[in-house]
C-alpha positions as CSV (number, residue, x, y, z in Angstrom):
1,X,6.1,-20.6,39.9
2,X,7.6,-17.0,40.5
3,X,8.5,-18.4,43.9
4,X,10.6,-20.9,42.6
5,X,12.2,-18.8,39.9
6,X,13.3,-16.5,42.2
7,X,14.8,-19.4,44.1
8,X,16.4,-20.8,41.6
9,X,18.1,-18.0,39.9
10,X,19.5,-17.4,42.9
11,X,20.6,-20.6,43.6
12,X,22.3,-20.5,40.1
13,X,24.3,-16.6,41.0
14,X,25.3,-18.0,44.2
15,X,26.9,-21.3,42.9
16,X,29.2,-19.4,40.2
17,X,31.6,-18.3,42.6
18,X,32.5,-21.9,44.0
19,X,32.6,-23.3,40.3
20,X,34.6,-20.2,39.3
21,X,37.1,-20.0,42.4
22,X,37.6,-24.0,40.7
23,X,37.5,-22.7,36.7
24,X,40.9,-20.7,38.3
25,X,42.8,-23.8,38.7
26,X,43.1,-23.9,35.2
27,X,42.8,-20.2,33.2
28,X,42.5,-16.6,34.0
29,X,40.3,-14.3,35.0
30,X,39.8,-12.0,32.2
31,X,40.0,-15.6,29.5
32,X,37.1,-16.9,32.6
33,X,34.9,-13.9,32.3
34,X,34.9,-13.5,28.5
35,X,34.4,-17.2,28.1
36,X,31.6,-16.7,30.2
37,X,30.1,-14.2,28.4
38,X,30.4,-15.3,25.0
39,X,27.9,-18.4,26.0
40,X,25.6,-15.6,27.0
41,X,25.7,-13.5,24.3
42,X,25.4,-16.7,21.5
43,X,22.3,-18.0,24.5
44,X,20.2,-14.2,24.4
45,X,20.9,-13.2,21.1
46,X,19.6,-16.8,19.1
47,X,16.4,-16.5,21.9
48,X,16.5,-13.1,20.4
49,X,16.6,-14.3,17.2
50,X,13.9,-17.2,18.0
51,X,11.5,-14.2,19.4
52,X,11.0,-11.7,16.3
53,X,10.2,-14.8,13.7
54,X,11.3,-11.8,11.3
55,X,15.1,-10.6,9.7
56,X,17.5,-10.2,12.5
57,X,19.9,-7.5,12.4
58,X,21.9,-5.8,14.7
59,X,21.4,-1.2,14.6
60,X,24.4,0.5,13.4
61,X,23.3,3.1,16.4
62,X,23.5,0.0,18.6
63,X,26.9,-0.6,19.1
64,X,28.0,2.1,20.5
65,X,25.4,1.4,23.6
66,X,27.0,-3.2,23.6
67,X,31.2,-1.3,23.4
68,X,30.2,1.1,27.0
69,X,28.1,-2.4,28.0
70,X,30.8,-4.4,27.7
71,X,33.4,-2.4,28.8
72,X,31.6,-1.0,32.3
73,X,29.3,-4.1,32.5
74,X,31.8,-6.8,31.8
75,X,34.4,-6.2,32.1
76,X,34.9,-3.7,35.0
77,X,32.1,-5.6,37.1
78,X,33.4,-9.4,36.6
79,X,37.6,-9.2,35.7
80,X,37.4,-8.0,39.1
81,X,35.5,-10.7,40.5
82,X,37.2,-13.2,39.4
83,X,40.6,-12.1,40.4
84,X,39.2,-11.6,43.8
85,X,38.3,-15.4,43.9
86,X,42.0,-15.5,43.2
87,X,43.4,-15.8,46.3
88,X,40.1,-15.1,48.3
89,X,37.6,-18.2,49.8
90,X,34.2,-17.5,47.3
91,X,32.1,-16.7,50.3
92,X,34.2,-13.8,50.3
93,X,34.2,-12.8,47.6
94,X,30.2,-13.0,47.4
95,X,30.6,-11.2,50.8
96,X,32.2,-8.6,47.8
97,X,29.8,-8.7,45.9
98,X,26.6,-8.6,48.4
99,X,28.0,-5.2,49.4
100,X,26.9,-3.6,46.1
101,X,23.8,-2.8,47.4
102,X,25.0,-0.3,50.5
103,X,27.4,1.9,47.9
104,X,23.6,2.1,46.1
105,X,22.3,3.9,49.1
106,X,25.4,5.9,50.3
107,X,26.0,7.0,46.4
108,X,22.7,8.1,46.0
109,X,22.1,9.4,49.4
110,X,25.4,11.4,48.8
111,X,25.2,12.4,45.3
112,X,20.7,12.1,44.6
113,X,20.1,13.2,47.3
114,X,17.7,9.9,48.3
115,X,16.1,10.0,51.4
116,X,16.6,6.7,53.8
117,X,13.3,5.7,54.7
118,X,13.4,3.4,58.5
119,X,13.1,0.5,57.2
120,X,15.5,0.6,54.6
121,X,18.1,2.2,57.0
122,X,17.2,-1.5,59.6
123,X,17.4,-3.4,56.2
124,X,21.0,-1.6,55.6
125,X,22.3,-2.1,60.0
126,X,20.6,-6.2,59.6
127,X,22.5,-7.3,56.0
128,X,26.0,-5.6,57.6
129,X,24.6,-7.3,60.6
130,X,25.0,-10.6,58.8
131,X,28.2,-9.8,57.0
132,X,29.8,-8.9,60.4
133,X,30.7,-13.1,61.1
134,X,32.2,-13.9,57.4
135,X,34.2,-10.6,57.8
136,X,35.9,-11.2,61.0
137,X,36.2,-15.6,60.1
138,X,39.9,-15.9,58.3
139,X,39.6,-19.3,57.7
140,X,42.3,-21.6,55.5
141,X,41.9,-20.4,52.4
142,X,41.2,-17.2,52.9
143,X,44.4,-15.2,51.5
144,X,46.4,-18.4,49.9
145,X,48.5,-16.4,48.4
146,X,51.1,-19.5,48.1
147,X,48.3,-21.0,45.1
148,X,48.9,-18.4,42.6
């Protein structure tokens, strides 16, 4: 059952790129991000409300945390993603999003003195080699600047 849920989660995440590309034909990246996160926020608040089964209250000291999370995790992550999706194909935008583990490993090594084991290095090399054909393939929708 857990495998199915993980597979479903990854399938839904992968579907956001072509669906986002389609939605960007009708709206801008900021509005699309705001709408997407507003719907997710409402669902999470409803879930939290029904889990508590008591008085539902957002504490005053949590608002700063909400603002930081909104700025750094939502605005600075998803608005550039949808902006890139306007000009790149959905596979290349997904590729840019998938580069996160490489940057995390490099930054962890550089700033936090994390050790990269042989398994981690091999995994990063396999992932890097798997991305190279996509990077060097030029498809017709890659840089369609005339569509804007």
